[in-house]
Backbone bond lengths (Angstrom), bond angles and torsions (degrees), N, CA, C in turn:
res aa  C-N    CA-C-N  psi(-1)  N-CA   C-N-CA  omega(-1)  CA-C   N-CA-C  phi
1 X - - - 1.447 - - 1.526 108.10 -
2 X 1.318 116.10 132.53 1.464 120.04 -177.91 1.524 110.98 -75.58
3 X 1.324 114.86 163.58 1.466 120.09 177.59 1.519 110.96 -61.08
4 X 1.334 117.30 -36.57 1.466 120.94 178.94 1.521 110.85 -63.19
5 X 1.322 116.65 -42.40 1.465 119.81 178.48 1.520 111.21 -65.08
6 X 1.327 116.55 -40.36 1.464 120.49 178.44 1.524 110.61 -63.30
7 X 1.321 115.89 -43.68 1.461 120.03 -179.78 1.522 110.82 -65.19
8 X 1.336 116.63 -42.19 1.466 119.81 176.70 1.526 110.02 -58.93
9 X 1.318 117.76 -43.98 1.461 121.06 179.81 1.526 111.73 -62.32
10 X 1.318 116.87 -39.05 1.468 120.21 178.38 1.528 109.95 -64.32
11 X 1.328 116.73 -46.57 1.463 120.21 179.49 1.524 110.50 -63.80
12 X 1.324 116.86 -45.71 1.464 121.07 -178.30 1.523 112.07 -67.18
13 X 1.323 117.60 -24.97 1.466 119.95 -179.77 1.528 112.04 -65.03
14 X 1.312 117.25 -20.31 1.470 120.80 179.83 1.527 111.91 -73.10
15 X 1.346 116.45 -40.93 1.465 119.41 -175.00 1.520 113.89 -140.86
16 X 1.311 117.86 -5.28 1.462 121.27 -178.65 1.517 111.29 102.30
17 X 1.335 116.60 159.82 1.463 120.29 -175.13 1.526 114.66 -73.69
18 X 1.329 118.37 -25.72 1.465 119.88 -176.16 1.526 112.94 -69.66
19 X 1.331 119.56 -51.02 1.468 118.61 179.85 1.528 114.62 -80.00
20 X 1.325 117.88 -8.14 1.465 120.60 -175.22 1.528 113.62 -57.33
21 X 1.342 120.72 -49.25 1.476 119.00 179.36 1.532 112.52 -60.01
22 X 1.328 116.57 -37.69 1.465 121.62 178.92 1.529 110.30 -61.77
23 X 1.316 116.54 -46.78 1.468 120.81 -179.85 1.526 110.46 -65.48
24 X 1.319 117.03 -41.29 1.469 120.21 179.00 1.523 110.96 -61.21
25 X 1.334 116.93 -44.33 1.475 120.05 178.91 1.523 111.24 -64.10
26 X 1.337 116.29 -43.59 1.468 119.14 178.33 1.521 110.82 -61.15
27 X 1.319 116.53 -43.88 1.461 120.48 179.72 1.523 110.09 -58.86
28 X 1.318 116.82 -47.30 1.466 120.86 -179.13 1.531 110.53 -62.36
29 X 1.321 116.84 -44.37 1.468 120.25 179.97 1.530 111.72 -63.78
30 X 1.319 117.13 -44.43 1.466 120.72 -177.95 1.524 112.66 -75.05
31 X 1.315 117.45 -21.97 1.466 120.81 -179.43 1.520 112.89 -72.41
32 X 1.304 116.61 -10.70 1.464 120.58 176.01 1.529 109.90 -64.91
33 X 1.324 115.36 -32.59 1.466 120.02 -179.47 1.526 110.09 -76.05
34 X 1.324 117.45 134.42 1.468 119.86 179.64 1.535 110.93 -68.29
35 X 1.331 117.24 155.80 1.464 121.14 -179.79 1.529 113.67 -57.69
36 X 1.324 117.61 -25.40 1.467 119.73 178.10 1.527 111.49 -69.83
37 X 1.325 116.92 -21.45 1.465 121.83 178.71 1.526 110.51 -96.57
38 X 1.327 116.81 -42.91 1.461 121.96 -178.27 1.531 108.66 -137.73
39 X 1.323 115.45 107.00 1.469 119.61 -179.27 1.527 110.34 -69.33
40 X 1.303 116.07 163.24 1.468 119.58 179.53 1.527 111.04 -64.80
41 X 1.339 117.53 -33.39 1.467 120.10 176.16 1.523 111.15 -64.85
42 X 1.327 116.50 -43.89 1.465 120.26 178.38 1.519 111.01 -64.38
43 X 1.326 116.19 -41.00 1.466 120.33 178.33 1.528 109.74 -61.09
44 X 1.321 117.51 -44.51 1.464 121.25 179.50 1.525 111.10 -62.74
45 X 1.328 117.18 -38.88 1.465 120.52 178.98 1.527 111.49 -66.75
46 X 1.324 116.98 -40.64 1.468 121.03 177.45 1.526 109.77 -62.74
47 X 1.323 116.58 -45.96 1.465 120.83 179.80 1.525 110.15 -63.73
48 X 1.320 117.23 -42.78 1.463 120.84 179.39 1.524 111.00 -58.82
49 X 1.315 116.94 -49.13 1.461 121.01 -179.98 1.522 111.19 -60.80
50 X 1.326 116.39 -46.65 1.467 120.60 -177.37 1.524 112.04 -64.13
51 X 1.325 117.34 -46.44 1.471 119.88 -177.38 1.530 110.69 -69.06
52 X 1.319 117.74 -37.56 1.463 119.95 178.55 1.523 111.65 -67.00
53 X 1.322 117.61 -37.52 1.464 120.33 177.55 1.524 111.06 -70.46
54 X 1.316 116.81 -46.11 1.467 120.02 -176.25 1.530 112.56 -67.08
55 X 1.311 117.18 -40.90 1.462 120.67 -175.33 1.529 112.79 -103.61
56 X 1.334 116.17 9.68 1.466 122.11 -179.73 1.532 109.95 46.50
57 X 1.318 114.13 53.86 1.462 121.54 -176.42 1.522 109.82 -120.33
58 X 1.303 115.79 -179.88 1.465 121.34 -179.97 1.525 110.39 -136.23
59 X 1.331 116.09 52.40 1.454 119.85 177.57 1.520 109.31 -68.28
60 X 1.315 115.90 140.86 1.461 120.61 -179.92 1.523 109.94 -84.60
61 X 1.304 114.72 163.31 1.461 119.91 177.28 1.532 109.84 -63.60
62 X 1.318 117.85 -32.30 1.469 121.19 178.21 1.529 110.25 -64.54
63 X 1.326 117.77 -42.77 1.466 120.82 177.60 1.524 111.03 -61.57
64 X 1.330 116.09 -43.58 1.465 120.51 -178.39 1.525 110.23 -68.47
65 X 1.322 118.16 -42.47 1.473 120.53 177.99 1.525 111.21 -62.55
66 X 1.314 116.53 -42.06 1.466 119.94 177.60 1.518 110.03 -59.38
67 X 1.329 115.94 -46.89 1.459 120.22 -179.66 1.524 111.55 -64.08
68 X 1.329 118.43 -45.45 1.466 119.67 -178.76 1.530 111.20 -65.82
69 X 1.325 117.75 -33.14 1.474 119.82 174.74 1.526 110.80 -65.77
70 X 1.328 116.93 -41.45 1.467 120.57 177.02 1.528 111.13 -65.00
71 X 1.326 116.23 -39.13 1.469 120.28 177.24 1.523 109.40 -61.51
72 X 1.330 116.67 -46.77 1.467 120.80 -178.90 1.528 111.56 -60.67
73 X 1.314 117.46 -38.03 1.466 121.06 -179.18 1.528 112.73 -74.92
74 X 1.323 116.63 -17.59 1.472 121.22 -176.58 1.521 110.52 -127.20
75 X 1.317 116.46 42.85 1.459 122.24 -171.16 1.530 112.86 -60.97
76 X 1.316 118.97 -37.42 1.469 119.45 -179.21 1.529 110.50 -67.05
77 X 1.323 117.36 -39.63 1.466 120.32 175.48 1.523 110.06 -62.06
78 X 1.325 116.87 -43.96 1.461 121.40 -177.74 1.523 110.84 -63.93
79 X 1.326 117.59 -41.15 1.469 120.16 177.57 1.523 110.73 -60.29
80 X 1.324 117.59 -44.12 1.467 121.02 177.16 1.523 111.34 -65.88
81 X 1.314 116.77 -38.99 1.462 122.04 178.85 1.526 110.55 -61.35
82 X 1.331 116.71 -45.88 1.465 120.98 179.23 1.523 110.16 -63.94
83 X 1.316 116.27 -44.14 1.465 121.06 179.42 1.528 110.29 -59.26
84 X 1.321 117.29 -47.09 1.463 121.28 -179.54 1.521 112.15 -69.68
85 X 1.328 117.70 -34.98 1.463 120.66 177.66 1.518 109.92 -65.44
86 X 1.337 116.75 -38.59 1.464 120.83 178.89 1.525 110.45 -66.92
87 X 1.314 117.59 -43.51 1.468 121.91 -179.37 1.523 110.35 -62.98
88 X 1.327 118.05 -40.06 1.459 120.32 -178.20 1.526 112.24 -71.77
89 X 1.339 117.78 -20.26 1.458 121.07 178.28 1.514 112.23 -84.11
90 X 1.332 117.53 -20.35 1.463 121.73 -177.00 1.493 111.06 -77.81
């Protein structure tokens, strides 16, 4: 198993593979705002609300914070993941 597959599995283990691209895109979009405008806690709450509404789920703030921290630590992988997810949808 490649490192990319292992990393994907770690990220997906937080919330599952279906909502993962959605959360990654939201994280990237919201990360444009500086922490003085949107704190990481606020960003996690926005993502939690959005993903729970869209996927009719009940992810906790702890799950979302864990995932967003993992995304932040692996940002180059996430950028490639989003790029490839977009290409496969076209």
